[in-house]
C-alpha positions in Angstrom: 30.6 -40.5 24.8 30.5 -43.7 22.7 28.2 -46.7 23.2 30.9 -48.7 25.0 31.6 -45.8 27.3 27.9 -45.6 28.1 27.7 -49.3 28.8 30.6 -49.1 31.2 29.2 -46.0 33.0 27.9 -46.9 36.5 25.6 -43.9 36.5 23.9 -45.1 33.3 23.1 -48.5 34.9 22.0 -46.8 38.1 19.6 -44.7 36.1 18.4 -47.8 34.1 17.7 -49.6 37.4 15.9 -46.6 38.9 13.7 -46.1 35.9 12.9 -49.9 35.8 11.8 -49.7 39.5 9.6 -46.7 38.8 8.1 -48.4 35.8 7.4 -51.5 37.9 5.8 -49.5 40.7 3.6 -47.6 38.3 2.5 -50.9 36.7 1.8 -52.4 40.1 -0.3 -49.3 41.0 -2.3 -49.6 37.7 -3.0 -53.3 38.3 -4.0 -52.6 41.9 -6.5 -49.9 40.6 -8.3 -52.7 38.7 -9.0 -54.3 42.0 -9.5 -51.2 44.2 -11.6 -49.3 41.7 -14.8 -51.2 42.1 -14.5 -51.1 45.9 -14.1 -47.3 45.8 -17.1 -47.0 43.5 -19.4 -49.1 45.8 -18.1 -47.2 48.8 -18.9 -43.9 47.2 -22.4 -45.1 46.3 -23.0 -46.3 49.8 -21.9 -43.0 51.3 -24.3 -41.1 48.9 -27.2 -43.2 50.3 -26.2 -42.5 53.9 -24.6 -45.8 54.8 -21.6 -45.2 57.1 -18.5 -46.4 55.4 -15.1 -46.0 56.9 -12.4 -43.9 55.5 -10.5 -46.9 54.2 -12.8 -49.9 53.6 -11.1 -53.2 53.0 -10.0 -53.5 49.4 -10.3 -49.7 48.7 -7.5 -47.6 47.2 -7.0 -45.8 50.5 -6.8 -49.2 52.3 -4.2 -50.3 49.8 -2.2 -47.0 50.3 -2.3 -47.4 54.0 -1.1 -51.0 53.7 1.8 -49.9 51.4 0.4 -51.7 48.3 0.2 -48.5 46.2 3.2 -46.4 45.6 1.8 -43.2 44.2 3.1 -41.1 41.3 6.6 -41.7 40.2 9.1 -38.9 39.6 10.0 -40.1 36.0 6.8 -39.2 34.0 7.7 -41.5 31.1 8.2 -44.5 33.5 4.9 -43.6 35.1 3.1 -43.5 31.7 4.6 -46.7 30.5 4.0 -48.5 33.8 0.4 -47.4 33.9 -0.1 -48.7 30.3 1.5 -52.1 31.1 -0.3 -52.4 34.4 -3.6 -51.5 32.8 -3.2 -53.8 29.8 -1.5 -56.9 31.3 -4.6 -58.1 33.3 -6.7 -57.9 30.2 -4.2 -59.9 28.2 -4.0 -62.5 31.0 -7.8 -62.8 31.0 -8.0 -63.1 27.2 -5.3 -65.8 27.2 -6.6 -67.6 30.3 -8.1 -70.6 28.5 -4.9 -71.2 26.6 -2.8 -70.9 29.7 -5.1 -73.3 31.6 -4.9 -75.8 28.8 -1.2 -75.6 28.8 -1.1 -76.3 32.6 -3.5 -79.2 32.2 -1.2 -80.8 29.7 -3.9 -81.0 27.0 -2.0 -78.8 24.7 1.7 -78.4 24.1 3.1 -75.1 25.3 5.4 -74.9 22.3 2.3 -75.2 20.0 0.6 -72.3 21.8 3.8 -70.2 21.4 4.0 -71.0 17.7 0.3 -70.2 17.1 0.7 -66.8 18.7 3.7 -66.0 16.5 6.4 -66.4 19.1 9.5 -67.8 17.4 10.8 -71.0 18.8 14.5 -72.0 18.4 
């Protein structure tokens, strides 16, 4: 099967779409873990000290699962791994670049200059 045959193959594009969905779900789950993790930790500590905490406190991973915000493991393990990596790193990059993003939205710095400074080619 040549490259052109592959690009015309509907099954190929179906698989690409399915893998992209799985990657997105895994990335979403990893990003959600950044938010639910601290709630889970505090809930665990409160339970250890005898404070009654429900099975799914607001903001916990179980609450997010019950609300349909967390998808669980994906069948494609490579998509799972890549999604977890993206979902874990993306919030840190967003925080690291937050001052530059804020300046761009305030209009005090040209967005094109920010892109050039970060090595993104502008045509």
